[in-house]
N, C-alpha and C positions, 0 to 999 in steps of 0.2 A: 262247152260249159262256160258260163261267164263267171269270172271271179274278180273281186275287188282287191287291189294290191296297194298297200301303203308302204312307201319307202321308209326304211329305218336307218338310223346312223348309230354306229357303235360308239359308246362313250367309255373311256378308260375306267375300269372299276365299277361300272354300273350297268343297268339294264339298257337295252337299245331304246333310242329316242326317235319318235316320228319326226320326219323332216317337213311334213305338210304336203308332200307330193303324193297324189293318189291317181291310180290308173285302173281301168277296167280292161281285163284281158279275156279273150275267148280262146279256150284251150280244148283240144280233143279229149274225150273221156279216157283215151288210151295214154295220156301223158304219164310218163313214169314218175313215181314219187318214192323217194327213199324215206321210210318211216322208222321211228323208234318208240316214242310215247304212244302214238296211234296204233302201234302193233304190240302193246303190252310190255314194252321195255326190250323187245327183241328187234334187232335191225332186220328190216324186211323191205323188199321191193314190191310196190303195189302199183295199181293204176288209179288215176284221179277219180274215175267214174265209180270205183269200188269204195271210195272214201266219202262220198257225198253226204250220206246220212250222218256220219260222225262229225264232219266239218260244219254242216248246216246247223245242227242242234246244240253244239257245244260252245266252249269258249273260243276266243280268237286264237288262231294257230299262227305260228311264225314259220315261214319257209324261206330258204335261200333259193333263188332262181338261177338255173344254169342255162346259158344261151349257147346256141351253135355258132359256127363261123359267120353265118349270115344274119345274126341278130335275132333269131327266132328262139322261143322258149324250147329248150331241149328236155328239161326235167326239173322237178322240184325236190328239195331236200329239207326234211323237217329240221329246223334249227333247234339246237339243244342248249 
């Protein structure tokens, strides 16, 4: 799956601010995603492929990206 990633910077006391850096990543549909709002307020482990409909049709979602020791995307976490 191809996803577009915009890098954000945390600002003290405010909402995250885009840095202007944009990447396109290709991730397996089986990429683990920790969700909260996407799962109705309950913490849940899902797979990216199972969230496609919700992610494509709705608002922009913010995720933190977890990398493995070799710099590959290991999982996504819904940012709250």
